[in-house]
C-alpha positions as CSV (number, residue, x, y, z in Angstrom):
1,M,-79.6,-118.3,47.6
2,A,-82.9,-116.5,47.6
3,S,-83.5,-113.2,45.8
4,I,-86.0,-110.4,46.5
5,V,-87.2,-107.4,44.6
6,V,-88.0,-104.2,46.5
7,R,-90.5,-102.0,44.6
8,G,-91.3,-98.4,45.4
9,L,-88.0,-97.6,47.0
10,D,-87.6,-93.9,47.3
11,E,-84.7,-92.7,45.0
12,S,-83.1,-90.8,47.9
13,V,-82.9,-94.1,49.9
14,K,-81.3,-95.8,47.0
15,A,-78.8,-92.9,46.7
16,R,-78.0,-93.1,50.4
17,L,-77.5,-96.9,50.3
18,A,-75.1,-96.5,47.3
19,A,-73.1,-93.8,49.1
20,Q,-73.0,-95.9,52.3
21,A,-71.8,-99.0,50.3
22,K,-69.1,-97.0,48.5
23,K,-67.9,-95.6,51.8
24,R,-67.6,-99.2,53.1
25,G,-65.9,-100.4,49.9
26,R,-68.6,-102.9,48.8
27,S,-71.4,-103.1,46.3
28,M,-74.9,-101.8,47.0
29,E,-76.2,-105.3,46.9
30,A,-73.6,-106.5,49.5
31,E,-74.5,-103.4,51.6
32,V,-78.3,-104.2,51.5
33,R,-77.6,-107.9,52.2
34,E,-75.6,-106.9,55.3
35,I,-78.4,-104.5,56.5
36,L,-81.1,-107.1,56.0
37,T,-79.1,-109.9,57.7
38,R,-78.4,-107.7,60.7
39,A,-82.1,-106.6,60.9
40,A,-83.4,-110.1,60.6
41,T,-81.1,-111.5,63.3
42,Q,-81.4,-108.7,65.8
43,P,-83.2,-109.7,68.9
44,N,-86.4,-108.0,69.6
45,I,-85.9,-106.3,73.0
46,G,-89.6,-106.1,73.8
47,L,-90.1,-109.8,73.3
48,A,-86.9,-110.6,75.1
49,L,-88.1,-108.6,78.1
50,L,-91.5,-110.3,78.0
51,R,-90.0,-113.8,77.9
52,A,-87.7,-112.9,80.8
53,G,-90.7,-111.7,82.8
54,Q,-92.6,-114.8,81.9
55,S,-89.8,-117.1,83.1
56,V,-90.0,-115.4,86.5
57,G,-93.8,-115.4,86.5
58,G,-96.6,-113.0,86.9
59,V,-96.8,-111.6,83.4
60,E,-98.5,-114.5,81.5
61,E,-101.6,-112.4,80.8
62,L,-99.7,-109.3,79.7
63,P,-101.1,-108.3,76.3
64,V,-98.8,-107.7,73.4
65,P,-100.6,-105.3,71.0
66,E,-100.3,-105.6,67.3
67,R,-98.4,-102.7,65.6
68,S,-100.6,-100.4,63.5
69,D,-98.1,-97.8,62.6
70,R,-96.1,-97.9,59.3
71,A,-92.3,-98.2,59.1
72,R,-90.5,-94.9,58.2
73,A,-87.4,-94.4,56.2
74,V,-84.3,-94.1,58.3
75,E,-82.2,-90.9,58.0
76,F,-78.6,-91.8,57.6
77,S,-76.4,-88.8,58.5
């Protein structure tokens, strides 16, 4: 299995991950693994809609802009 290192993770994010993992009865590593697996396998709704439109026709020239915004930390309540 592969390993990754996440540098610069805000301490509050780490604390929330630890609390979430404890609540679910698993290690923080297992919690992060589950989150990353779900995120990586989630379908992208925008691309799915684009492909559906392309299969019908008429949207072949629809531009898909590159994202320029930065990801933000999620607030877990």
